[in-house]
C-alpha positions as CSV (number, residue, x, y, z in Angstrom):
1,M,79.1,118.1,84.9
2,K,79.6,114.7,83.3
3,T,81.9,113.4,80.6
4,K,81.9,110.0,79.0
5,L,84.7,107.5,78.9
6,N,86.1,107.2,75.4
7,T,86.7,103.8,73.7
8,K,90.5,104.1,73.1
9,Q,92.6,101.0,73.8
10,I,93.7,100.9,77.5
11,N,97.4,101.0,78.2
12,L,98.9,99.3,81.3
13,P,102.0,101.3,82.2
14,E,105.3,100.1,83.5
15,R,106.3,101.2,87.0
16,S,107.4,104.8,86.9
17,E,107.4,108.1,88.9
18,K,104.0,108.9,87.2
19,L,102.5,105.7,88.3
20,A,103.9,106.1,91.8
21,E,102.4,109.6,92.0
22,F,99.0,108.2,90.9
23,V,99.2,105.5,93.5
24,G,99.8,108.3,96.1
25,I,96.7,110.1,94.8
26,V,94.5,107.0,95.1
27,L,95.9,106.3,98.6
28,G,95.0,109.9,99.6
29,D,91.7,110.9,98.1
30,G,90.8,107.9,96.0
31,N,88.9,104.6,96.3
32,I,88.9,101.4,94.4
33,H,85.5,99.7,94.1
34,Q,84.9,96.1,93.1
35,Y,81.6,94.6,94.0
36,R,78.8,92.3,92.7
37,V,75.5,93.7,91.4
38,F,72.3,91.9,92.3
39,V,68.8,92.4,90.9
40,K,66.0,90.6,92.6
41,G,68.5,88.3,94.2
42,K,70.3,87.4,91.0
43,S,73.8,88.4,90.1
44,K,74.0,90.7,87.2
45,G,77.8,90.9,87.1
46,S,80.4,93.1,88.8
47,N,81.1,96.8,88.9
48,Y,84.7,98.1,88.9
49,A,85.8,101.7,89.4
50,V,88.6,103.9,90.6
51,R,87.2,107.2,92.0
52,I,89.2,110.2,93.1
53,A,87.5,113.1,95.0
54,G,88.4,116.7,95.4
55,D,87.2,120.2,96.1
56,S,85.5,121.5,92.9
57,V,86.3,125.1,93.9
58,K,89.6,125.2,95.7
59,D,91.3,122.5,93.7
60,I,89.6,122.6,90.3
61,A,92.9,123.0,88.5
62,Y,94.2,119.8,90.2
63,I,91.2,117.5,90.4
64,G,89.7,118.7,87.2
65,G,92.9,119.2,85.3
66,F,96.1,117.6,86.5
67,V,94.5,114.3,87.7
68,P,92.6,113.5,84.5
69,R,95.6,114.4,82.4
70,L,97.8,112.0,84.5
71,I,95.2,109.2,84.1
72,E,95.1,109.7,80.3
73,S,98.9,109.8,80.1
74,L,99.2,106.5,82.1
75,F,96.3,104.5,80.7
76,G,95.5,106.1,77.4
77,I,91.9,106.9,78.2
78,K,90.0,110.0,79.5
79,P,88.2,109.5,82.8
80,S,84.7,110.5,83.6
81,I,84.3,113.7,85.6
82,Y,81.3,114.1,87.9
83,K,80.3,117.2,89.9
84,Q,78.2,116.4,93.0
85,P,75.0,118.6,92.8
86,G,74.8,121.2,95.5
87,K,78.2,120.4,96.9
88,N,81.8,121.5,96.2
89,E,82.8,118.0,95.3
90,L,84.3,116.8,92.0
91,F,84.9,113.2,91.2
92,V,87.3,111.7,88.6
93,I,86.1,108.2,87.8
94,V,87.6,105.3,85.7
95,S,85.1,102.4,85.4
96,R,87.3,99.7,83.9
97,K,87.9,96.2,85.3
98,I,91.4,95.9,83.7
99,I,92.6,99.1,85.4
100,V,91.1,98.1,88.8
101,E,92.8,94.7,88.5
102,F,96.1,96.4,87.5
103,L,96.1,98.7,90.5
104,I,95.4,95.8,92.8
105,E,98.3,94.0,91.2
106,M,100.4,97.1,91.9
107,G,99.6,96.8,95.6
108,L,96.4,98.7,96.2
109,K,93.2,97.2,97.7
110,S,89.6,97.6,96.9
111,G,87.1,98.7,99.6
112,N,87.4,100.7,102.7
113,K,91.0,101.9,103.0
114,I,90.8,102.4,106.8
115,K,89.4,98.9,107.4
116,N,91.9,97.2,105.2
117,Q,94.8,99.5,106.1
118,T,96.0,100.1,102.5
119,T,99.4,101.6,102.4
120,I,102.4,102.4,100.2
121,P,103.2,99.3,98.0
122,A,106.5,97.5,98.4
123,W,107.8,98.3,94.9
124,I,107.6,102.1,95.6
125,W,109.9,101.7,98.7
126,K,112.7,100.3,96.5
127,N,113.2,103.5,94.5
128,E,113.7,106.9,96.0
129,D,112.3,108.7,93.0
130,Y,109.1,106.6,93.1
131,L,108.9,107.2,96.9
132,K,109.1,111.0,96.4
133,A,106.5,110.9,93.6
134,C,104.1,108.8,95.8
135,L,104.6,111.3,98.7
136,R,103.7,114.1,96.2
137,G,100.4,112.4,95.4
138,L,99.7,111.9,99.1
139,I,100.5,115.4,100.2
140,D,98.6,116.9,97.2
141,T,95.5,115.1,98.4
142,D,95.7,114.6,102.2
143,G,98.3,117.2,103.0
144,S,98.1,120.9,103.7
145,I,100.6,123.8,103.8
146,Y,100.0,127.1,105.5
147,E,101.6,130.1,107.1
148,L,101.7,130.1,110.9
149,K,99.9,133.4,111.3
150,P,99.5,135.5,113.4
151,N,102.1,134.2,115.9
152,W,104.9,133.2,113.4
153,P,104.5,135.1,110.1
154,G,106.9,133.9,107.5
155,L,107.1,130.4,109.0
156,F,105.2,127.7,107.1
157,Q,104.1,124.3,108.2
158,L,103.3,121.2,106.1
159,T,100.8,118.7,107.6
160,F,99.8,115.2,106.6
161,E,96.6,113.9,108.2
162,N,95.0,110.5,107.6
163,W,92.9,108.2,109.8
164,N,94.5,105.1,108.2
165,V,97.1,104.5,110.9
166,T,99.2,102.2,108.7
167,L,99.4,104.7,105.9
168,L,100.0,107.5,108.4
169,R,102.9,105.7,110.0
170,D,104.3,104.6,106.6
171,T,104.1,108.2,105.2
172,R,106.0,109.5,108.1
173,K,108.5,106.6,107.7
174,A,108.9,107.6,104.0
175,F,109.8,111.2,105.0
176,L,112.3,109.9,107.5
177,K,113.8,107.5,105.0
178,L,114.3,110.5,102.6
179,G,116.1,112.5,105.3
180,F,113.3,114.7,106.5
181,K,112.8,115.6,110.2
182,A,109.1,114.8,110.6
183,S,107.4,115.4,113.9
184,Q,105.9,112.6,116.0
185,I,102.4,111.6,115.1
186,S,99.8,113.5,117.1
187,G,96.1,114.3,117.2
188,N,93.3,113.0,119.4
189,R,90.8,111.9,116.8
190,T,92.0,108.3,117.1
191,E,94.0,106.5,119.8
192,F,97.0,106.3,117.5
193,G,96.9,110.0,116.3
194,T,96.0,111.3,112.9
195,K,98.8,113.7,111.7
196,F,102.4,114.8,111.7
197,Y,104.2,117.9,110.6
198,L,107.2,119.4,108.8
199,T,107.8,122.8,110.3
200,R,111.5,123.9,110.2
201,K,112.3,126.3,107.4
202,D,115.1,124.0,106.1
203,Q,112.6,121.1,106.0
204,I,110.0,123.1,104.0
205,A,112.9,124.2,101.6
206,K,113.9,120.5,101.3
207,F,110.3,119.5,100.4
208,Y,110.1,122.4,97.9
209,K,113.4,121.3,96.2
210,E,113.0,117.5,96.3
211,I,109.2,116.8,96.1
212,G,107.0,119.8,95.6
213,F,103.4,119.8,94.6
214,S,101.4,119.0,91.4
215,N,98.4,120.7,93.0
216,P,98.7,124.4,91.7
217,R,97.0,125.9,94.7
218,K,99.4,124.2,97.2
219,Q,102.4,124.8,95.0
220,Q,101.6,128.6,95.0
221,I,101.4,128.6,98.8
222,L,104.7,126.7,99.0
223,M,106.4,129.1,96.6
224,S,105.2,132.1,98.7
225,A,107.4,130.7,101.5
226,F,110.5,131.6,99.5
227,L,109.5,135.0,98.0
């Protein structure tokens, strides 16, 4: 499935909770691409794109609905939507130089996020509402929430997992700054660990009240913890 970018004038938004949430989404399941194109050894210009990936089955309402609407509300244009043939992968893509440059100015980086250790921008740390919104974007993409069955029915756990150790540590630091009791970082996939948890019922309730999800599937799971 493909849709074309429209030609509406691009808006460059002020710093806001919406923009902070979008930054969290890009930090989680997004990438910024900025590279030169060569044909027969000659430069033919540069390509610029912001791409956000998601599950085309489980998270279609989020990646195919919420994320494109958020982009349009921020920048005034509709993104392209691309379904990977034969796979449950959906990509939301904005191929605009001005938006790539704007996001880099906002503190993000182009290229491999693990290699360049991209993390939460400084301006987001200065405002608790921005920080909560950024965490929402991060947890909506790279987080998970589930009931601890069969051993502890009725007890839910929220996990954030990322191989970018700087982002992993800063995300945990953000939760601590906001008064959450996050676990220590654990996991053996890297020497520094890959994940941390919120487990206590009061911590899940605090997340529900103060941050929540924009991802409908995860929000439904979270709500079931309090039914």
